[in-house]
N, C-alpha and C positions, 0 to 999 in steps of 0.2 A: 957780718951781718949784711952788709951791702950786697956781697956777692950771694948770701943765701935768697934775699929778696929778688935779685936780678934772675937767678936760676929759677924761682918760684914763679916769677912773672913770665918768663919765656915759657914755662911749662903750661901756664894757665892760658896763654896766647896759642899755643900750639892744639890745645885741647878742645878750643872752640870751633865748631864746623863753620865752614864757609857758607854763606848765605847768598845764593845766586840761582834763579830759576832761569834755565836755558832752554827754549825751544826752537827745534829747527824742522822745517816742513818742506817737503818737495812734492810737488804735484804735475803731473804732466798728462796730456791727453792729445789725441788725435781724432778729428771728426772727419768722415768721408761720406760725401753725399752724391748721388746721382739723380738729377732732376727728370720728373716725368714730363710727357708732352702735354702742352696746354695751348688751347685755341679760344680767343674770345672773338665774339662778333656782335656788332650793334647795327639794327636794322634802322635806317631813317624812314620816316614817314613822308607823305607828299605834303607840299604847301603851295597855295596859289593865293595871289593878291592882285586886286586891280583898284586904281583910284583915278580919279579925274574931275576935273571942273571945265565948263564950257565946252563940253562934248555931248555927244549923244551915242549910246551904244546899241547894237543889234547883235543877235546870234544868228542872223540870215533869215529868220523868219518873222520875229517880233520886234518893233523899235523900242529902244529904251530897256532892254533885256540882257542879261548876262547869264550864259548857259551854266546850268549845274554841272555839266561834264558827266563822265561815267567813270566807274571803278571797276577794274579788271584785275583779278589776282592781288588786290591789296593796293594796286597803284591807281592813283588818280589821273585822269586825263581830262584837263578843262577843255570845254567846248571853243570852237572859234568865235572871236569877238571881233566885230567891225566897229570901229569908232568914226564919227564924223563930227565936224566942228559945229557947233550951234550957230555961231554968227562969223561968217567968213571975214577975216582980217581983224578979228578981235583976238584977245589973248586967251589961251587955253592950255590945259596941262593934262598929261595922261600918263600913267604908268602901269607896267603889268609885270609880274614876276612869278616864276614858277620853278619849284624844285621837285623832280621826279623822285618817287620813293623807291626802294628796293622791292622787289616782287616778294610775296608770301610764299615759302617754300609749300609745295604741294604734299611733301611727306617729310618725316623726321631725318635729320642729317645722319648719315652712318658715322660711325667711330673713324676718325682720322680724315673724314671728308670736311671741307670749309664751304658754308654756303655762300652764295654769291651776294655779299653784303658789302655796304660803301666802307665800314671800318672794321678792319679785321687785324688781329695780332696774334702771331702763331710761333710757338717755341717748339723745336723738335725734342724728343726724349733723348735724354742723357746717354751716353756711351761710355761704360767704365773703362775700357781701353786698358791703360796701364795704372790706372788709379790705385794707389797704395800708401800706406804709412805705417813706420814701425819706430818703437821707441826702445832704445838700448838700456842696459841697467846704469849706465853712466849718465843718462838723460839726452844722449845724442839722439836727435830725430832725423828720420829720412821719409820725405814725402814726395811721391811721383805723381805728376799731373796725369789726369785722365783725359778722356775724349770730350766732346761737346757737352755743354750742360752739366758739368760736374764742379764740384768744390771739394777742396782739401785745406783744412785748418789744423795747425799744430801748435800747442801752447805748453810752455814749461814754467812753472812758478816756483820759486825759491824764496822761503822767509825765515828770517832768524830773529827770534826774540829774546831778549835779556831783561830780566827785572831784577 
């Protein structure tokens, strides 16, 4: 009887299905990019400041006057300022500063041309050259660098989930 129960137990155990969820994922990708040319330019404007105490100013024609200056092609040019001390031998202060603006272009800039501005950043167009990428069936990747302004990225992701 013991032998019959033992055989029956082995038979029942062998008949039960195994419970295991198994998921295996393999993902691979290669991204190849060739950048376009890009130029950014920033025009600065004019600035002029003058300050003082204990002095008299003149623009050459009128006492105690600061010239308005002139603007040509978007660039301010301050007038000439002469300064004399109010009371000789007494304390005085005077300061003047001027930043010249970039000239305003008279026509639109052509594609590929760069305006004559103070702050310019320029990146040349990319060249594919030897830029290439392949993925073999076994997941082996081959990536070949290209020319300037190119990007090659390869990625292989393998995941195994057992529940």
